[in-house]
C-alpha positions as CSV (number, residue, x, y, z in Angstrom):
1,X,-2.9,6.7,21.1
2,X,-1.2,6.9,17.7
3,X,-2.6,9.2,15.1
4,X,-3.7,7.4,11.9
5,X,-4.0,8.7,8.4
6,X,-5.9,7.0,5.6
7,X,-4.5,7.1,2.1
8,X,-6.0,5.7,-1.1
9,X,-3.3,4.8,-3.7
10,X,-4.2,4.1,-7.3
11,X,-1.9,1.6,-9.1
12,X,-1.1,2.5,-12.7
13,X,-0.9,0.3,-15.7
14,X,-3.2,-2.4,-14.2
15,X,-0.2,-3.7,-12.2
16,X,-2.3,-5.7,-9.7
17,X,-3.2,-8.8,-11.7
18,X,-4.8,-11.2,-9.2
19,X,-5.5,-12.1,-5.6
20,X,-1.9,-13.3,-5.3
21,X,-0.7,-9.8,-6.1
22,X,-3.1,-8.4,-3.5
23,X,-1.7,-10.8,-0.9
24,X,1.9,-10.0,-1.8
25,X,1.3,-6.2,-1.4
26,X,-0.6,-6.6,1.8
27,X,2.1,-9.0,3.2
28,X,5.0,-6.7,2.4
29,X,3.4,-3.4,3.4
30,X,1.9,-4.7,6.6
31,X,5.5,-5.4,7.8
32,X,6.5,-1.7,7.5
33,X,6.6,0.1,10.9
34,X,3.7,2.5,11.2
35,X,1.3,0.6,8.9
36,X,-2.0,0.0,10.7
37,X,-4.0,-1.6,7.8
38,X,-3.5,-2.5,4.1
39,X,-6.2,-3.5,1.7
40,X,-5.3,-4.1,-2.0
41,X,-7.9,-4.7,-4.7
42,X,-7.0,-6.0,-8.1
43,X,-10.4,-5.3,-9.6
44,X,-10.2,-1.6,-8.8
45,X,-6.3,-1.3,-8.9
46,X,-6.6,0.4,-5.6
47,X,-4.6,0.1,-2.3
48,X,-6.0,1.5,0.9
49,X,-3.5,2.1,3.7
50,X,-3.9,3.4,7.2
51,X,-0.6,4.6,8.7
52,X,0.9,6.4,11.6
53,X,2.5,9.5,10.1
54,X,4.9,9.7,13.1
55,X,6.5,6.4,11.9
56,X,6.0,6.3,8.2
57,X,5.3,8.5,5.2
58,X,3.3,7.8,2.0
59,X,6.5,8.5,0.1
60,X,8.2,5.5,1.7
61,X,5.1,3.3,1.0
62,X,5.2,4.3,-2.7
63,X,8.9,3.6,-2.8
64,X,8.3,0.1,-1.4
65,X,5.5,-0.5,-4.0
66,X,8.0,0.6,-6.7
67,X,10.4,-2.0,-5.5
68,X,7.7,-4.6,-5.9
69,X,7.0,-3.4,-9.4
70,X,3.8,-1.4,-8.8
71,X,3.6,2.3,-9.9
72,X,1.1,4.5,-8.1
73,X,-0.3,8.0,-8.8
């Protein structure tokens, strides 16, 4: 069974504006190998991810978010 790590990423500058932004983030990140679960929330500017650290790092997730225009702490 794959090991899973939970990470809570805070988006800076109120970058997640609406439920469409949530869906975009969830759609793109869920396609990354190693992502088990993604939940974005525009009200809290928070993205919760569960990932397999053997397949993916938080750094790669943050880089993908940057490509989409979202900066995280």
